[in-house]
C-alpha positions in Angstrom: 18.6 -1.7 -13.5 15.1 -3.0 -14.1 14.3 -6.7 -13.8 13.7 -8.1 -17.2 10.2 -9.2 -17.9 9.9 -12.6 -19.7 8.0 -12.4 -23.0 6.0 -15.5 -21.8 5.3 -14.0 -18.3 2.1 -15.4 -16.9 -0.3 -13.3 -14.9 0.2 -13.4 -11.2 -2.5 -13.9 -8.6 -0.8 -11.0 -6.7 -1.1 -8.4 -9.4 -4.2 -7.2 -11.3 -3.5 -4.9 -14.2 -6.6 -2.7 -14.3 -5.8 -0.8 -17.5 -3.2 -2.5 -19.7 -1.2 0.1 -21.7 1.8 0.3 -24.0 5.1 -1.1 -22.7 6.5 2.5 -22.5 3.9 3.5 -19.8 5.0 3.6 -16.2 3.1 1.6 -13.6 1.4 2.5 -10.3 1.1 -0.4 -7.9 -1.7 0.1 -5.4 -1.6 -1.7 -2.0 -5.0 -1.9 -0.1 -5.6 -1.4 3.6 -6.4 -4.1 6.1 -9.3 -6.3 5.0 -9.7 -4.6 1.6 -9.5 -6.0 -1.9 -8.7 -4.6 -5.3 -12.1 -3.1 -5.8 -11.0 0.1 -3.9 -8.8 0.9 -6.9 -11.2 0.0 -9.7 -12.0 3.7 -10.4 -8.4 4.9 -10.6 -7.6 4.0 -14.2 -10.2 6.6 -15.5 -8.2 9.3 -13.7 -4.7 7.9 -14.2 -4.9 6.7 -17.8 -3.2 7.2 -20.2 -0.3 8.5 -17.9 0.3 5.1 -16.2 -0.9 1.5 -15.9 -2.7 0.8 -12.6 -1.8 -2.5 -11.0 -3.8 -3.4 -7.9 -2.2 -5.8 -5.4 -4.5 -8.7 -4.7 -3.7 -10.2 -1.3 -4.6 -13.8 -0.2 -8.0 -14.2 1.5 -10.0 -11.9 -0.7 -11.2 -11.3 -4.3 -10.3 -14.3 -6.5 -8.1 -15.6 -3.6 -10.8 -16.1 -1.0 -9.8 -19.7 -0.4 -6.2 -18.8 0.4 -5.0 -18.2 4.0 -4.0 -14.5 4.6 -0.6 -13.8 5.9 -0.3 -12.7 9.5 3.3 -11.3 9.5 5.1 -8.8 7.3 8.1 -11.0 6.5 6.1 -13.9 4.9 3.9 -11.5 3.0 6.8 -9.5 1.5 8.7 -12.7 0.7 5.8 -14.1 -1.2 4.9 -10.9 -3.0 8.5 -10.2 -3.9 8.9 -13.2 -6.2 5.7 -12.4 -8.1 6.1 -8.7 -8.5 9.6 -8.8 -9.9 8.6 -9.5 -13.5 6.3 -6.4 -13.5 9.2 -4.1 -12.6 10.5 -3.8 -16.2 9.5 -0.1 -16.6 9.4 3.0 -14.3 7.0 2.4 -11.4 5.7 4.0 -8.2 4.0 2.5 -5.2 0.9 3.7 -3.5 -0.4 2.1 -0.3 -3.0 3.0 2.3 -2.7 2.1 6.0 -1.4 -1.5 6.1 -0.8 -1.2 2.3 1.6 1.7 2.9 3.6 -0.4 5.3 3.7 -3.3 2.8 4.8 -1.0 0.0 7.5 0.4 2.2 8.8 -3.0 3.4 8.7 -4.4 -0.1 10.7 -1.4 -1.3 13.4 -2.2 1.2 13.4 -5.8 0.0 13.7 -4.8 -3.6 16.6 -2.4 -2.9 18.5 -4.9 -0.7 18.0 -8.0 -2.8 17.9 -6.7 -6.4 18.9 -3.1 -6.5 15.5 -2.1 -7.8 13.5 0.8 -6.4 10.4 2.8 -7.3 10.5 6.3 -8.6 8.3 7.5 -5.8 6.5 6.1 -2.7 3.1 7.5 -1.8 2.4 6.3 1.7 -1.1 7.0 3.0 -2.8 6.7 6.4 0.2 5.1 8.1 2.5 6.1 10.9 6.2 6.0 10.2 7.5 2.5 11.2 10.1 3.6 13.8 7.4 5.1 16.0 6.1 3.0 18.9 2.9 1.1 18.0 -0.4 2.3 19.2 -2.1 0.5 22.1 -4.2 -1.5 22.4 -3.4 -3.5 19.3 -6.6 -4.0 17.4 -5.8 -7.6 16.3 -5.7 -8.7 19.9 -9.2 -7.5 20.6 -12.2 -9.8 20.9 -14.4 -10.1 17.8 -17.0 -7.7 19.2 -14.4 -5.2 20.4 -12.7 -5.3 17.0 -15.9 -4.8 15.1 -16.8 -1.8 17.2 -13.3 -0.3 16.9 -13.4 -0.6 13.1 -16.9 0.9 13.0 -15.7 3.9 15.0 -12.9 4.4 12.5 -15.3 4.2 9.5 -13.8 0.9 8.3 -16.9 -1.2 8.6 -20.5 -0.1 8.0 -23.5 -0.7 10.2 -25.1 -2.8 7.5 -22.2 -5.3 7.5 -22.2 -5.3 11.3 -25.7 -6.7 11.1 -24.9 -9.6 8.9 -23.2 -12.4 10.9 -22.3 -14.4 7.8 -20.3 -11.5 6.4 -18.6 -10.8 9.7 -17.6 -14.5 10.0 -15.8 -14.1 6.6 -14.4 -10.7 7.2 -13.0 -10.9 10.8 -10.3 -13.6 10.3 -9.0 -11.7 7.2 -8.8 -8.3 8.8 -7.4 -9.8 12.1 -4.6 -11.3 10.1 -4.0 -8.1 8.2 -3.9 -6.1 11.4 -1.4 -8.5 12.8 0.8 -7.8 9.8 0.4 -4.1 10.3 0.7 -3.9 14.1 3.7 -6.2 14.4 5.7 -4.2 11.8 8.2 -1.9 13.6 11.8 -0.7 12.9 14.1 0.2 15.7 15.4 3.1 13.7 15.0 4.5 10.2 17.1 3.1 7.3 16.6 5.8 4.8 15.9 5.0 1.1 17.0 7.1 -1.9 13.4 7.3 -3.0 11.1 10.4 -2.7 8.3 9.9 -0.2 5.0 11.6 -0.1 3.1 11.0 3.1 -0.7 11.3 2.8 -3.4 11.3 5.4 -6.8 12.4 6.6 -6.8 15.7 8.5 -8.9 14.2 11.3 -7.5 10.7 11.5 -7.5 9.7 15.1 -4.8 7.0 14.7 -2.4 8.8 12.3 -1.4 12.3 13.5 0.2 14.9 11.3 3.4 14.4 13.4 3.4 10.7 12.6 3.1 11.4 8.9 5.9 14.0 9.1 8.1 11.3 10.7 8.3 9.5 7.3 10.8 12.3 6.5 13.4 10.3 8.4 13.0 7.4 5.9 14.2 9.1 2.8 17.4 10.8 1.6 15.5 12.1 -1.4 12.6 14.6 -1.5 9.8 14.5 1.1 6.4 16.1 1.1 3.1 15.7 3.1 -0.4 16.1 1.9 -3.6 16.2 4.0 -7.2 15.5 2.8 -10.5 16.2 4.5 -11.6 13.2 6.6 -10.5 10.5 9.0 -8.5 7.3 8.6 -10.6 6.1 5.6 -10.6 9.5 3.8 -9.5 7.5 0.7 -13.1 6.3 0.4 -14.3 9.8 -0.5 -11.2 11.2 -2.3 -10.2 8.5 -4.7 -10.6 10.8 -7.8 -8.6 13.7 -6.1 -6.0 11.3 -4.8 -5.4 9.5 -8.1 -5.3 12.8 -9.9 -2.7 14.1 -7.4 -0.6 11.0 -8.1 -1.0 11.5 -11.8 0.3 15.0 -11.6 3.3 13.8 -9.6 3.9 11.0 -12.1 4.1 13.6 -14.9 6.9 15.3 -13.0 8.7 12.1 -12.0 11.8 10.9 -13.8 13.5 7.5 -13.2 15.9 7.6 -10.3 19.6 6.9 -10.6 21.9 6.4 -7.6 24.0 4.0 -5.6 21.6 1.1 -5.9 21.8 1.2 -9.7 18.0 1.0 -10.0 16.1 2.5 -12.9 19.3 3.1 -14.9 
């Protein structure tokens, strides 16, 4: 069953509702990639409304939470987010996450199922390798500052303009290093499949996330699985936000709340 939302529920620093809709509307929770804030999802409501309410996850260390220390491991991040997101799960919902955001969305889903019997109607996991695969080496969060900046620039995650502004780099590097530590330390010895449909999404020319590593998400669900590729590399999402949000909207129209052993969404 859904967690009940309190009528006096206060807004959470973790959740920014970008387009408040009627209580009957489902919600799409959007989890950003390493170093990113909620701004990457600000254009989504115009493509998803009025089908669903878009809720962007706001992580410590960015946006209105700049003064907060970012988490550097998955367990502490999920534990903190879990408590604040529960009141928002009072209606059908789906999770979308890109790169680290996909891993956080997936780990949070496991926590919700195990602790509260709550699960999303669908998981859209973008730009991330399945978590039972061995991590890629070298781990980016262990690189020197200069090496890290160059690696991110090569992936398309940081522009030449930002690279030239030391003050911005001084703010950005600690945040993304902590986020990368979350991402690169998350690993499962073997899949523990969820009864939740999974759609794995990725850039066709992503050098870090192969088609095979996207296909490996199939082992993490006992429900439907699909894979979709978009033109571009690891940060394909920067150029395909409209197409991607429209794709999710179409899937939402076909999605019905899940019933099953966990009792969620009944």
